[in-house]
C-alpha positions as a Markdown table, in Angstrom:
| # | Residue | x | y | z |
|---|---|---|---|---|
| 1 | Arg | 81.3 | 90.2 | 99.7 |
| 2 | Ser | 80.0 | 87.8 | 102.3 |
| 3 | Val | 82.5 | 85.1 | 101.2 |
| 4 | Leu | 85.2 | 88.1 | 101.7 |
| 5 | Arg | 84.3 | 88.5 | 105.0 |
| 6 | Ser | 84.5 | 85.0 | 105.9 |
| 7 | Val | 87.8 | 84.8 | 104.7 |
| 8 | Phe | 89.7 | 88.5 | 106.0 |
| 9 | Asp | 89.2 | 90.1 | 109.4 |
| 10 | Glu | 88.1 | 93.2 | 107.9 |
| 11 | Val | 86.4 | 94.3 | 104.7 |
| 12 | Ile | 85.9 | 98.0 | 103.6 |
| 13 | Lys | 83.6 | 99.3 | 100.8 |
| 14 | Val | 85.3 | 102.2 | 98.9 |
| 15 | Asp | 84.2 | 104.1 | 96.4 |
| 16 | Ala | 85.9 | 103.5 | 92.6 |
| 17 | Leu | 88.6 | 106.3 | 91.6 |
| 18 | Asp | 89.3 | 106.2 | 88.0 |
| 19 | Ser | 91.8 | 108.2 | 86.2 |
| 20 | Ala | 89.8 | 108.7 | 83.0 |
| 21 | Asp | 92.9 | 109.1 | 81.1 |
| 22 | Ser | 91.9 | 107.4 | 78.0 |
| 23 | Val | 95.0 | 108.7 | 76.0 |
| 24 | Arg | 97.6 | 107.5 | 78.3 |
| 25 | Leu | 96.2 | 104.2 | 79.1 |
| 26 | Ala | 95.9 | 103.8 | 75.0 |
| 27 | Leu | 99.6 | 103.7 | 75.1 |
| 28 | Met | 99.5 | 100.3 | 77.1 |
| 29 | Gln | 96.5 | 98.9 | 75.7 |
| 30 | Arg | 95.2 | 98.8 | 79.1 |
| 31 | Pro | 91.9 | 100.8 | 79.2 |
| 32 | Glu | 90.8 | 98.9 | 82.5 |
| 33 | Leu | 93.8 | 100.1 | 84.6 |
| 34 | Gly | 92.1 | 103.6 | 85.2 |
| 35 | Ile | 90.2 | 102.4 | 87.8 |
| 36 | Thr | 93.6 | 101.5 | 89.7 |
| 37 | Phe | 93.4 | 104.8 | 91.3 |
| 38 | Thr | 91.0 | 103.0 | 93.5 |
| 39 | Lys | 94.1 | 101.5 | 95.9 |
| 40 | Leu | 94.8 | 105.4 | 96.7 |
| 41 | His | 92.2 | 104.6 | 99.4 |
| 42 | Cys | 94.2 | 102.6 | 101.3 |
| 43 | Trp | 96.0 | 105.6 | 102.8 |
| 44 | Thr | 92.9 | 106.0 | 104.4 |
| 45 | Leu | 93.3 | 103.2 | 107.0 |
| 46 | Thr | 94.6 | 105.0 | 109.7 |
| 47 | His | 93.5 | 102.7 | 112.3 |
| 48 | Tyr | 96.7 | 100.9 | 111.4 |
| 49 | Ser | 99.9 | 102.6 | 111.7 |
| 50 | Lys | 101.6 | 100.6 | 108.8 |
| 51 | Cys | 100.0 | 98.6 | 106.1 |
| 52 | Val | 101.6 | 96.4 | 103.1 |
| 53 | Phe | 99.4 | 96.7 | 99.7 |
| 54 | Met | 99.1 | 93.9 | 97.2 |
| 55 | Asp | 97.2 | 93.9 | 94.3 |
| 56 | Ala | 94.5 | 91.4 | 93.6 |
| 57 | Asp | 96.4 | 89.4 | 91.3 |
| 58 | Thr | 99.3 | 88.8 | 93.4 |
| 59 | Leu | 99.8 | 85.1 | 94.8 |
| 60 | Val | 101.7 | 85.1 | 98.3 |
| 61 | Leu | 104.2 | 82.2 | 98.7 |
| 62 | Cys | 105.4 | 82.2 | 102.0 |
| 63 | Asn | 105.0 | 84.3 | 105.1 |
| 64 | Val | 106.2 | 88.0 | 104.4 |
| 65 | Asp | 106.0 | 89.5 | 107.9 |
| 66 | Glu | 109.5 | 91.2 | 107.5 |
| 67 | Leu | 108.0 | 93.6 | 105.1 |
| 68 | Phe | 106.6 | 95.4 | 108.1 |
| 69 | Asp | 110.1 | 96.2 | 109.0 |
| 70 | Arg | 110.3 | 98.1 | 106.1 |
| 71 | Glu | 109.4 | 101.8 | 105.5 |
| 72 | Glu | 107.4 | 104.2 | 103.3 |
| 73 | Phe | 107.6 | 103.7 | 100.6 |
| 74 | Ser | 109.2 | 100.5 | 99.9 |
| 75 | Ala | 108.4 | 98.7 | 96.9 |
| 76 | Ala | 110.2 | 96.2 | 94.0 |
| 77 | Pro | 111.4 | 97.5 | 90.8 |
| 78 | Asp | 109.6 | 97.3 | 87.8 |
| 79 | Ser | 110.6 | 94.7 | 85.3 |
| 80 | Gly | 109.5 | 96.9 | 82.6 |
| 81 | Trp | 111.4 | 100.0 | 83.4 |
| 82 | Pro | 113.6 | 99.2 | 86.7 |
| 83 | Asp | 114.1 | 102.8 | 87.3 |
| 84 | Cys | 110.2 | 102.9 | 88.4 |
| 85 | Phe | 109.1 | 100.8 | 90.9 |
| 86 | Asn | 105.7 | 98.5 | 90.6 |
| 87 | Ser | 102.8 | 99.2 | 92.5 |
| 88 | Gly | 101.4 | 95.8 | 93.0 |
| 89 | Val | 103.3 | 95.6 | 96.2 |
| 90 | Phe | 104.4 | 98.3 | 98.6 |
| 91 | Val | 104.8 | 99.5 | 102.3 |
| 92 | Phe | 102.6 | 102.3 | 102.9 |
| 93 | Arg | 102.0 | 104.5 | 106.4 |
| 94 | Pro | 98.3 | 105.1 | 106.2 |
| 95 | Ser | 97.5 | 109.1 | 106.6 |
| 96 | Leu | 95.2 | 111.2 | 105.6 |
| 97 | Lys | 97.5 | 114.1 | 104.8 |
| 98 | Thr | 99.4 | 111.6 | 102.4 |
| 99 | Tyr | 96.2 | 110.7 | 100.7 |
| 100 | Asn | 94.9 | 114.0 | 100.2 |
| 101 | Leu | 98.2 | 115.1 | 98.7 |
| 102 | Leu | 98.1 | 112.5 | 96.6 |
| 103 | Leu | 94.2 | 112.9 | 95.4 |
| 104 | Arg | 95.6 | 116.8 | 95.2 |
| 105 | Phe | 98.5 | 115.5 | 93.1 |
| 106 | Ala | 96.3 | 113.3 | 90.5 |
| 107 | Ala | 94.0 | 116.2 | 90.0 |
| 108 | Glu | 96.9 | 118.4 | 89.0 |
| 109 | His | 99.1 | 116.2 | 87.3 |
| 110 | Gly | 97.3 | 112.9 | 86.5 |
| 111 | Ser | 99.4 | 109.9 | 85.8 |
| 112 | Phe | 102.0 | 109.3 | 83.1 |
| 113 | Asp | 100.7 | 106.1 | 82.4 |
| 114 | Gly | 97.2 | 106.7 | 83.2 |
| 115 | Gly | 97.3 | 104.4 | 86.3 |
| 116 | Asp | 98.2 | 104.3 | 89.8 |
| 117 | Gln | 101.7 | 103.2 | 89.2 |
| 118 | Gly | 102.6 | 106.6 | 87.1 |
| 119 | Leu | 100.8 | 108.6 | 89.7 |
| 120 | Leu | 102.6 | 106.7 | 92.7 |
| 121 | Asn | 105.9 | 107.2 | 90.7 |
| 122 | Ser | 105.6 | 110.7 | 90.1 |
| 123 | Phe | 104.6 | 111.3 | 93.8 |
| 124 | Phe | 107.2 | 109.2 | 95.6 |
| 125 | Ser | 109.7 | 110.5 | 92.8 |
| 126 | Asn | 113.3 | 109.9 | 94.5 |
| 127 | Trp | 112.2 | 106.2 | 95.2 |
| 128 | Ala | 114.8 | 105.4 | 92.6 |
| 129 | Thr | 117.9 | 107.4 | 94.1 |
| 130 | Ala | 117.4 | 108.4 | 97.6 |
| 131 | Asp | 117.2 | 105.3 | 99.7 |
| 132 | Ile | 118.4 | 101.7 | 98.8 |
| 133 | Gly | 116.4 | 100.3 | 102.0 |
| 134 | Lys | 113.2 | 101.0 | 100.4 |
| 135 | His | 113.8 | 98.8 | 97.1 |
| 136 | Leu | 112.1 | 95.7 | 98.0 |
| 137 | Pro | 114.0 | 92.7 | 96.2 |
| 138 | Phe | 112.6 | 91.5 | 93.0 |
| 139 | Leu | 111.2 | 88.6 | 94.6 |
| 140 | Tyr | 108.7 | 90.0 | 96.6 |
| 141 | Asn | 107.1 | 91.0 | 93.5 |
| 142 | Leu | 108.2 | 88.2 | 91.2 |
| 143 | Ser | 106.5 | 89.1 | 87.6 |
| 144 | Ser | 105.4 | 85.9 | 86.4 |
| 145 | Ser | 105.8 | 87.0 | 82.8 |
| 146 | Ala | 109.4 | 87.9 | 83.5 |
| 147 | Val | 110.1 | 84.2 | 84.5 |
| 148 | Tyr | 110.8 | 82.9 | 80.9 |
| 149 | Thr | 112.8 | 86.6 | 80.0 |
| 150 | Tyr | 115.8 | 85.2 | 82.3 |
| 151 | Val | 115.3 | 81.5 | 82.9 |
| 152 | Pro | 119.1 | 81.3 | 84.6 |
| 153 | Ala | 118.5 | 83.9 | 87.1 |
| 154 | Phe | 114.9 | 82.3 | 87.7 |
| 155 | Asn | 116.6 | 78.8 | 88.0 |
| 156 | His | 119.3 | 80.4 | 90.4 |
| 157 | Phe | 116.9 | 82.8 | 92.6 |
| 158 | Gly | 113.5 | 81.8 | 91.9 |
| 159 | Arg | 113.3 | 79.0 | 94.8 |
| 160 | Asp | 113.2 | 82.0 | 97.6 |
| 161 | Ala | 110.2 | 83.6 | 95.7 |
| 162 | Lys | 107.9 | 85.4 | 98.2 |
| 163 | Val | 105.3 | 87.1 | 96.0 |
| 164 | Val | 104.2 | 86.2 | 92.8 |
| 165 | His | 102.5 | 89.0 | 90.3 |
| 166 | Phe | 100.3 | 87.9 | 87.2 |
| 167 | Leu | 101.0 | 90.9 | 85.4 |
| 168 | Gly | 99.3 | 91.6 | 82.1 |
| 169 | Ala | 95.5 | 91.8 | 80.8 |
| 170 | Thr | 95.2 | 87.8 | 81.1 |
| 171 | Lys | 94.8 | 86.9 | 84.7 |
| 172 | Pro | 94.6 | 83.3 | 86.5 |
| 173 | Trp | 91.1 | 83.6 | 86.7 |
| 174 | Asn | 90.7 | 83.9 | 82.9 |
| 175 | Tyr | 92.2 | 80.6 | 82.2 |
| 176 | Lys | 90.5 | 77.3 | 82.0 |
| 177 | Tyr | 91.4 | 74.8 | 84.9 |
| 178 | Asn | 90.8 | 70.9 | 84.5 |
| 179 | Leu | 89.8 | 69.9 | 88.2 |
| 180 | Gln | 90.4 | 66.5 | 87.9 |
| 181 | Thr | 94.1 | 66.6 | 86.0 |
| 182 | Lys | 94.7 | 69.8 | 88.0 |
| 183 | Arg | 96.4 | 71.6 | 85.2 |
| 184 | Val | 95.8 | 74.7 | 83.4 |
| 185 | Met | 94.4 | 74.2 | 80.1 |
| 186 | Gln | 96.2 | 76.1 | 77.3 |
| 187 | Asp | 94.1 | 77.6 | 74.9 |
| 188 | Gly | 97.1 | 79.4 | 72.7 |
| 189 | Thr | 97.4 | 82.2 | 75.0 |
| 190 | Thr | 99.8 | 80.7 | 77.4 |
| 191 | Ser | 103.3 | 81.1 | 76.1 |
| 192 | Gly | 105.2 | 81.3 | 79.2 |
| 193 | Ser | 107.5 | 79.2 | 80.3 |
| 194 | Phe | 107.1 | 75.9 | 82.7 |
| 195 | His | 107.2 | 78.4 | 85.7 |
| 196 | Gln | 104.7 | 80.7 | 84.7 |
| 197 | Leu | 102.4 | 77.8 | 84.3 |
| 198 | Ser | 103.6 | 76.3 | 87.7 |
| 199 | Phe | 102.1 | 79.5 | 89.7 |
| 200 | Leu | 99.3 | 79.6 | 87.6 |
| 201 | Ala | 98.4 | 76.0 | 88.8 |
| 202 | Leu | 99.1 | 76.9 | 91.9 |
| 203 | Trp | 96.6 | 79.9 | 92.1 |
| 204 | Trp | 94.2 | 77.3 | 90.7 |
| 205 | Asn | 94.8 | 74.7 | 93.4 |
| 206 | Ile | 94.5 | 77.3 | 96.2 |
| 207 | Tyr | 91.3 | 78.7 | 94.4 |
| 208 | Ser | 90.0 | 75.3 | 93.9 |
| 209 | Ala | 90.8 | 73.8 | 97.5 |
| 210 | Ser | 90.0 | 77.1 | 99.6 |
| 211 | Ile | 87.7 | 79.6 | 97.8 |
| 212 | Leu | 85.7 | 77.4 | 95.3 |
| 213 | Pro | 84.1 | 75.7 | 98.5 |
| 214 | Leu | 82.7 | 79.0 | 100.0 |
| 215 | Leu | 81.5 | 80.2 | 96.6 |
| 216 | Glu | 79.6 | 77.1 | 96.2 |
| 217 | Lys | 78.1 | 77.0 | 99.7 |
| 218 | Leu | 77.1 | 80.7 | 99.3 |
| 219 | Gln | 75.4 | 79.7 | 96.2 |
| 220 | Lys | 73.9 | 76.9 | 97.6 |
| 221 | Met | 72.3 | 79.0 | 100.6 |
| 222 | Glu | 71.2 | 81.9 | 98.1 |
| 223 | Glu | 69.3 | 79.1 | 96.1 |
| 224 | Ser | 67.6 | 77.7 | 99.2 |
| 225 | Glu | 66.8 | 81.4 | 100.0 |
| 226 | Ser | 65.2 | 82.1 | 97.1 |
| 227 | Glu | 62.9 | 79.1 | 97.6 |
| 228 | Glu | 61.8 | 79.7 | 100.7 |
| 229 | Cys | 60.4 | 82.9 | 99.3 |
| 230 | Lys | 58.8 | 81.5 | 96.3 |
| 231 | Val | 57.0 | 79.2 | 99.1 |
| 232 | Thr | 56.0 | 82.0 | 101.5 |
C-alpha cells in the first residue's frame, strides 16, 4: 500500500464484494471473477464529478484524457459478445444513488456471468442501442488475446491503440521475464502473436523500470526496520 501511495495521488481502502455465484462463474471457468463486484465501490467516489475506471490488468499506451468528454455509461464492446460492453474500461459519474441501486440490483438479480461485467451489462441494459456516443472505440479497450484472431485489422488500426487489456486467467505478472534480454520467457502457455508478446514485454519493461525499484526499496526499508527491532 505504501508503494501505491508513492505512485498515486489517492489510495482508498474498500471492503471486498463477492458475487459468490459459483455456478455462473464455473461456466467461464473463472471462479476468481466473483470478487470483481468490488469495483462497484467506485461509484462512492463522490468527491469527483466524473471518473474513468480501468481494471488492474490494463495498460495505458498514451494520454486518454479525452475519455472525460464522454458520459456515463461509456464503454467499449466486448470481443466475445459485442452487444455487451467490456467492463475493464468505462466512464462513469460517481453517485451514491447509483451505487445503492447497483447493490440492490445485484441482490435481486445477480449477474448472468457471476462477475461485475454481467451485472453492469444488465443494469445499463440499453448500452447496445440507446446512444452510439457511449460506445468507446475498441482501441480504448483492446483485448490482447483478440489481436491474433484478426491480425489484418490490428495491422491497420493497432498503431492507434490507446489501452491494452490483458484478458484471461493468465496475467502479465504470471509470466517469467528475463531482465537481461528484456524478453517474456515463453513456457508453452503463451500462444499469442508477436503483437501480444510485444504488449507483454512492454508491461514488463514498465514494471521493471518504474515499479520494481520501489518494491526493492520498500523491502530494504522493512529489512532495516526488522534488524533495528532485533537490536533493541
